N, C-alpha and C positions, 0 to 999 in steps of 0.2 A: 254515691249512696243510692239505695232504693227507698224512695220516700212515699208513704201513703199520706194523701191530703184528705183529711176529714173535715169538710166545710169548705165549699168552693166559692164563697162570697168574696168580699173585698180583700181581706187579709190572706185567706187561703189562695185566692187567685193570683194575687201579686207575688207571693212567695213561690207558688208553683211555677209561674212564668220565669222568675229569676233563676230558680234552681234548675229548671229544664234547660235554659240557655247556658247554664254553667256546666252542663253535661250529666246531671243527675237523672236517674230514672224516676219518673213521676207516675204514681198510681192513684188516680182520683177515686176515692171511695164514696159512693153515693147510694141513696135508697132506690132510685129509679134511673137506670143508665140511659133510658130513652128520653128522659125529661128531667133535667137538672139545671140549676143555676151554674153558669160558667161553662156552657158547652163550647164556647170559643177557645177554651184552654186546650182543647184537643188539636188545635192548629199549631200548638207549640211542639218543638222537637221532644222526643223521648217521653211522650205522654199518652197514657191509655186510661180507660175508665172501667171500673169493676164495682161489684157490690162492696160494701164496707168491709165485711169479713175477708173477702178475697183480696182486696187491696192490702189489708194488714198482713195477710199470709204471705204475700209476695214481697213484702218490704221489711227492712230492718230498722227504719225510722218512721215514726208516725207523728204528723202534725195535727193537733186538734184545734180547729179554728171555727168553732160553732158558737152560738149564743151560750152564755154561762148557765142559763137556766136549764139547758139540756145536758149539762156535764155528766150527770149520773147515767142518764139514758144512753148517751153516746159511748161512754166508757164500757157499759155492758154490751153494746152492739159490736165492739171491736173483735170479739172472739178471743182466741188464745194469743195473749201478748207475751208469753214467756220468751225471754231473751231479746225483746224489742225495746227500743228507746222511744219514749213518748215525750214530745215537746208540746207543752200546753201554752197556747197564746191567748187564752180567754181571760176576762176580768169580770169580777162581780162589781157592778156599777149601781149605786143608789139602792143597794140591798137586793138587787135582782140576780140571784144565783142559786146554786143547788142547796136545797133545804138541809140543815144540819151540818153544814161545812162552812168554815171561814174563808176558804179559797177553793177555786176549781181544781187546782192540782191535788189537794187533799181528797177531793171527791174522786178523782181519777185513780189515785193510789188505793183507795178503799174498794174500788170496783174493777180492778184489773190484776193480772198475775205479776206483772213486771214491777221491779223496784226502781227501774231506770227512768224515772219521771222528772223532768225539769221544766221550769217555766221561763219562757223567752218569747220574743217577738210580740210582747204585750204592752210595751211602754211607750209606743208612739202610734201615730195614725197610719193607715194603709197607704196613704199618699207618700209617706216617707219610705215605705217599702218599695213602692214603684220607683221612687227616685230619692235616695238618701243623700244626694250631693247638694251642698249649699256653697256656691262659689267654687273654691278649690278644696273645700273641706267635706269629708264624709262623716255623717252622724255616727254616734256610737250606739251599740245595743248592750243589753244587760241580761244576765241569766242567773237563776237561783236553783239549787237542788243539791241533794246529797250525792247523786250519781256523777262520778267523775267521767264515766263513759258518756253519759248523756250531755254533760257540759262541754266535753270536747267536740261532740257532734254539733251542738248548737253553735259553738264559737266558730267552727269551720263554716257552717251554713250561713251564719250572719255575714262573714266575710265574703262568701260566695254570692250573697244578695247585694253586696256593694257597701256594707257598713264598714267604717274604719276599724274599729275594735269592738270586741264583745267582752265585757268584764263580768266576772263572777262576783256576786254580792253576798255569797254564802250558801248555806245548805237549805234543807227543807224548812228550817225554822225562819227562813227569810221569804217564804212564799207570800205571806201577808204584806211584807214590806214592799216587794216588787209590784204587787197589785196596787198598793197605795201610791207608788211612784207613777204607775199608769194613770191613776186618778189625778195626779198632779198635772200631767200633760193634758188630760181631758179638761180639767178645770181652767187651765190657762187658755187652751184653744177655744173652748166652747162657751164657758161661763164668764171668763174675763175678757173676751173679745179679741184675743190675739190671733185667732184664725188657725187653720190647720197647718199652715206652712211654717211650722216651728219645730225645733228638735233639740236634743241634748248631745253635748260633746264634753267629755272629760278632759280638762286641760291640766298639764303638769309643768312644774318648773323646779 
C-alpha cells in the first residue's frame, strides 16, 4: 500500500517503521519538511517526506495519528480525500478532543470527502506497536467503521505491524465504544499502576 502518515510522533513513527519494513510505501505528511518530529524515520526503507496534501495525493491509505484536539484542523488540511481510506488512531482523553464531536472519527468524516474512515491502532500504547509480542503471543488489534474497504486495509496493516489478529467490533456506531476501550487500557496502564507493558488478546475455546 501507499500510506500517508499524518502525525510522526510515537504512534505514527512506530507504525511507519513497521509498515516500511513490511514493504509498504510510506509518505510522511508534515507542515515543514525541513524541521519535523521523526526525521529519523527517513532512514527507514520506502520512506519519503512531503507536505500533508502532497503525501495524501500520493497515497491510497492515510493514517491520522495527531492529538485529538487537532482532528478538525488536520482533516481539513488533507486536501482531496476522494477514494482514499483514512485510519483514525486518535482518542479523546479526559474531554480533550474536537469541539462538537463525540469521537475523532466523526470529526474526520464531517470534514473530508471520503466515507472510508475507520478507527484502529488506538486501543494500546505505542510501545505495543513497536513490539506487540509477549512471550510467544502476539497482541490483538481492533477496528471499527462502516467501510468494509477500510476495515480490510486496517486488518492487513495490523498483521503487517506484527499483531496476531485484528477484530472488527462493528460500524461507525462503535466509534465511541472503541475509544472507551482505549481509555480502558490507559486507565489500567497509567491510573491503576499496571504500567505500559500490558495489552489485550482475545481468547477462544
